[in-house]
C-alpha positions in Angstrom: -3.3 300.9 -54.3 -2.9 297.1 -53.4 0.6 295.2 -53.7 1.5 291.7 -52.9 3.7 290.8 -50.1 7.1 290.7 -50.1 9.7 291.2 -48.1 12.0 290.7 -45.0 11.1 289.5 -41.3 13.4 289.3 -38.4 12.3 287.6 -35.0 13.4 288.6 -31.4 11.4 288.0 -28.0 9.1 290.4 -27.8 9.5 291.4 -31.5 8.3 290.3 -34.8 9.5 293.2 -37.5 8.9 293.2 -41.5 10.2 295.2 -43.3 9.1 295.6 -47.3 5.9 295.8 -49.5 2.8 295.4 -47.2 0.1 293.9 -49.1 -3.9 293.9 -48.0 -5.0 291.5 -45.6 -8.5 290.9 -44.0 -9.9 292.2 -40.5 -7.9 290.3 -37.5 -6.6 291.7 -33.9 -3.6 290.5 -32.4 -1.8 290.5 -29.0 1.1 292.7 -29.8 0.9 296.7 -30.1 1.5 297.4 -33.9 3.8 300.4 -35.5 3.5 300.9 -39.4 5.6 303.6 -41.2 5.6 304.2 -44.5 7.3 306.1 -47.3 3.9 306.6 -48.7 0.5 306.8 -47.5 -1.3 303.2 -46.8 -5.3 302.6 -46.0 -6.3 301.0 -42.7 -10.0 300.3 -41.6 -11.2 299.4 -38.3 -14.1 297.1 -37.1 -16.9 299.5 -38.0 -15.7 300.3 -41.4 -14.1 303.5 -40.4 -11.0 304.6 -42.5 -7.8 305.9 -42.2 -5.2 306.8 -44.8 -1.8 307.6 -43.3 2.1 306.7 -43.4 2.1 306.5 -39.6 0.1 303.9 -37.7 0.4 302.5 -34.1 -2.6 300.0 -33.6 -3.3 299.0 -29.5 -3.6 295.1 -28.6 -6.4 293.0 -29.2 -8.1 295.8 -32.0 -9.3 294.4 -35.4 -8.5 296.1 -38.2 -7.5 295.7 -41.6 -5.2 297.0 -44.4 -6.9 297.9 -47.4 -4.3 299.4 -49.8 -0.7 298.6 -48.7 2.5 300.1 -49.7 5.7 299.5 -51.9 8.1 300.1 -49.0 7.2 300.0 -45.2 7.9 298.8 -41.8 6.0 296.7 -39.3 6.7 296.2 -36.1 4.9 293.8 -33.3 5.6 294.5 -30.1 4.9 292.3 -27.0 2.2 294.8 -24.8 4.1 293.7 -21.5 7.7 294.6 -23.2 8.9 298.0 -21.7 9.1 299.7 -25.9 5.6 298.2 -26.1 4.7 299.8 -23.2 6.2 303.1 -23.8 5.2 302.7 -27.4 1.7 303.1 -26.3 2.5 305.4 -23.6 3.5 307.8 -26.1 0.8 307.5 -28.8 -2.0 306.6 -26.7 -4.8 305.3 -29.3 -8.2 304.3 -29.1 -10.3 301.6 -31.0 -11.2 303.6 -33.9 -9.0 304.2 -37.1 -9.0 307.8 -36.6 -7.2 307.5 -33.1 -4.2 305.4 -34.7 -2.2 308.4 -36.9 0.0 310.3 -34.5 -0.1 314.4 -34.5 2.4 316.0 -36.8 4.0 317.4 -33.6 3.9 314.0 -31.5 6.3 312.5 -35.2 7.8 316.0 -35.9 11.3 314.2 -34.8 10.6 310.9 -35.5 11.8 308.7 -38.8 8.4 308.1 -41.2 10.0 306.5 -43.9 9.2 302.6 -44.2 12.1 301.9 -46.1 15.2 300.9 -43.7 17.7 301.9 -46.0 16.1 305.3 -45.8 14.7 305.4 -42.3 17.1 306.6 -40.0 19.9 309.3 -40.2 22.6 309.4 -38.2 21.4 312.0 -35.7 18.1 310.4 -35.1 19.7 307.0 -34.2 20.4 308.9 -30.6 16.8 308.9 -28.9 16.4 311.8 -28.0 14.7 310.8 -24.6 17.5 308.0 -23.5 20.0 310.9 -24.4 22.7 307.6 -25.4 25.1 307.8 -28.5 24.1 306.0 -31.4 26.9 303.6 -30.7 24.8 301.9 -27.9 23.6 298.3 -27.9 20.4 298.0 -29.3 17.7 296.9 -27.0 16.8 294.1 -29.3 19.5 291.2 -30.6 21.2 292.7 -34.1 21.1 290.0 -37.3 24.5 288.5 -37.7 26.8 290.1 -40.3 26.9 288.8 -43.4 23.1 288.0 -44.7 22.4 289.9 -47.7 19.3 292.1 -45.4 21.2 292.2 -42.2 22.1 296.4 -42.2 18.5 296.9 -43.6 17.3 295.2 -40.9 19.1 296.7 -38.2 18.7 300.2 -39.1 14.8 299.1 -39.0 15.8 298.0 -35.5 17.2 301.5 -34.8 14.0 302.5 -36.0 11.6 301.0 -33.6 14.0 302.0 -30.7 13.5 305.6 -31.4 9.8 305.4 -32.0 9.3 303.7 -28.6 11.8 305.9 -26.9 13.8 303.5 -25.7 17.1 301.9 -25.3 18.4 299.0 -23.5 19.4 300.3 -20.9 16.0 301.6 -20.4 14.3 298.3 -19.6 12.5 298.5 -16.5 11.9 294.7 -14.7 8.3 293.4 -14.3 7.5 291.7 -11.0 9.5 289.1 -10.1 7.0 286.1 -10.6 5.6 287.9 -13.8 9.5 287.7 -14.9 9.7 284.1 -13.6 6.0 283.1 -15.6 7.3 284.5 -18.9 10.7 282.6 -18.8 9.3 279.0 -17.8 5.6 279.2 -20.3 8.1 278.7 -23.5 9.3 275.4 -21.7 5.8 274.6 -21.0 4.4 274.9 -24.4 6.7 272.3 -25.9 4.7 269.8 -23.1 1.6 270.5 -24.8 -1.3 272.9 -23.0 -0.2 275.6 -20.6 -2.5 276.0 -17.5 -2.5 278.8 -15.3 -2.4 276.1 -12.3 0.6 274.8 -13.8 2.2 277.9 -14.3 1.5 279.5 -10.8 2.9 276.4 -9.1 5.8 277.1 -10.8 6.4 280.3 -9.8 4.9 279.4 -6.0 1.5 282.3 -6.3 -1.8 280.9 -6.6 -3.6 280.8 -9.6 -6.3 283.8 -8.9 -2.8 285.9 -7.3 -0.8 285.3 -10.7 -3.3 286.0 -12.9 -3.9 289.3 -11.4 -0.6 290.1 -11.6 0.1 289.1 -15.0 -2.6 290.9 -16.3 -1.4 294.3 -14.9 2.0 294.1 -15.6 2.0 292.4 -19.2 -1.7 293.8 -20.6 -3.8 291.0 -21.4 -4.5 287.3 -19.4 -2.0 284.5 -19.5 -3.9 282.5 -22.4 -4.1 285.1 -25.2 -0.5 285.6 -24.3 0.0 282.2 -24.4 -1.8 281.9 -27.7 0.4 284.7 -29.1 3.2 282.9 -28.3 2.0 279.3 -30.2 1.6 281.9 -32.9 5.6 283.0 -32.8 7.2 279.4 -32.2 5.4 278.0 -35.2 6.0 281.4 -37.5 9.9 280.9 -36.1 9.5 277.3 -37.2 8.7 278.1 -40.6 11.2 280.5 -40.8 13.7 277.6 -40.1 12.1 275.8 -42.8 9.8 273.7 -41.4 6.3 272.7 -43.1 3.3 274.2 -41.9 2.0 271.3 -41.0 4.7 270.7 -38.7 5.0 273.6 -37.6 1.3 273.7 -36.4 1.8 270.3 -34.1 5.2 271.6 -32.8 3.5 275.0 -31.8 1.0 272.9 -29.8 -2.0 273.4 -32.6 -4.1 270.9 -33.4 -3.5 270.7 -36.9 -3.1 272.6 -39.5 -6.2 274.2 -40.5 -6.2 274.8 -36.8 -3.1 276.6 -37.2 -3.6 278.9 -40.4 -7.5 279.8 -38.5 -5.7 281.3 -35.7 -2.8 282.7 -38.1 -5.4 284.3 -40.4 -7.8 286.1 -37.5 -3.9 287.4 -35.7 -2.7 288.4 -39.3 -5.4 289.0 -41.6 -3.2 286.3 -44.3 -3.0 282.7 -44.5 0.6 281.5 -43.0 1.0 279.9 -46.9 0.5 283.1 -48.5 3.1 284.9 -46.7 5.6 281.5 -46.1 6.9 281.8 -49.5 6.9 285.7 -49.9 9.3 286.4 -46.6 13.0 286.3 -46.5 13.6 285.3 -43.0 16.5 286.8 -40.8 18.4 284.9 -38.0 
């Protein structure tokens, strides 16, 4: 069954979270760990044409995949692979490049929420992570949407779903290597000035380029260059969410022009940005 994309999206550092109807898209790959939990089965395919029909999928970073048949109620999370939640999700549900490896076993998911509809995804007991043991009233690892938006409660519940699936809470975050942490902090500032070079970042954190490249790949999980491209996409998406045109968003995020942004976006998400811009309700 195929549906058009229609739903809401919230952006947080290290996370892009979408809730609603998931539609079809083309073969694509992104530098994020992707979690999809759905109220009904959806069908995916890998780069080799192998298909998977499931209600739960965890797709590792840089793995080409496509959604062939979507779902009416689903939750789709893109987690930064260097983040503690992203690393934890991969560690809990180790997956490979083939579609057959993307669906966790029944044993692994027995106590986890599987409904993609955020309004029904988490019951009160499920809000306490069995791994951390913290009370449901603890702060979420990602900032909650401000109260007052029509989808705020729905999005907050969805954030709780991601927390339960990753087995992580705000108290579980493990610090990265200081130089990597410093690089991650300085890169967004450098993005606004144009191309981001490895040497420039290395100089900013007082390391040699080769040493930083090694540490960055080891701690983040991907090299610096694709990580920077992922941040550019996030910045462009954020600008669209704030009401900017695709052209302004593309230039402001460091893409050559709107067609360049569209090509990269399609390669990363499987859709053109214009297809999703009007279909998504962006939450602050």
